[in-house]
N, C-alpha and C positions, 0 to 999 in steps of 0.2 A: 272072413270068406262064407259065403252062405250056405247055409246046410241046406235038407231036405225040406225042412218045414220052413224054411225062414224062403220069404218071397222078396221083400222090397231090403234095402241097405242103402243108407245111405249116411253121410257124415254127420251133416247138420238133425235129421231126425231120427237116426238109429236104424235097427230092423224091426221086420212084421212081418205078419203073415199075410197072405192074400185074404182082402176085405178086409183088414185091420182099420180103425177108424185114428187115426191121431189127432189131438188137438192142442196147440201151441200158441204160447201169447206173442204178439205183435211186435215190431222191432223196436226199439228205444222212440219216443215220442211222440207212441200211437197206445193207445186202449183197445180193447176188445180180443177178438181170438181168431186163430187161423184154425180150419179143420182139412187134414188130407186123409187121403183114401188108398189103399197099396192096391195097384190094379195093374197087372199087368207087369209086376214085376219094379214098379215104380213108383213112388207117394206123388199122389195125383191132389188137387187142390178142390176141394168141395165148397169150400167157404170161408170167404174173407169178409168179416166184420169192422176189418180195423179201421179207428178214423183219428184224426189227429187229436191229440190231447186239445188242444184250443177247441175244436169244434166241438168237442164233450163238455170242456167246460161250457161253453157257450147254451148249448144247450139245457145244462142243469140250472144255469143262471133264468134262463129263458122259463124251466117251469116253476122256478120260484116267484118270478114275478107274475106267474097266471095265477098263484093262489091269493 
């Protein structure tokens, strides 16, 4: 149950207060992070920089080739 101080409650993200920011890992097979903000009693996605691991591997390989 949501207390007086708790605004957001979600099975996946847990509980938070209004304006709290939560950083979570990407889903399996992806790298990066997602950020959510507790706004109007809901966790709202602010940023998603998740990419497929294969794309990250290609980027890393291209960096090595440039050197």
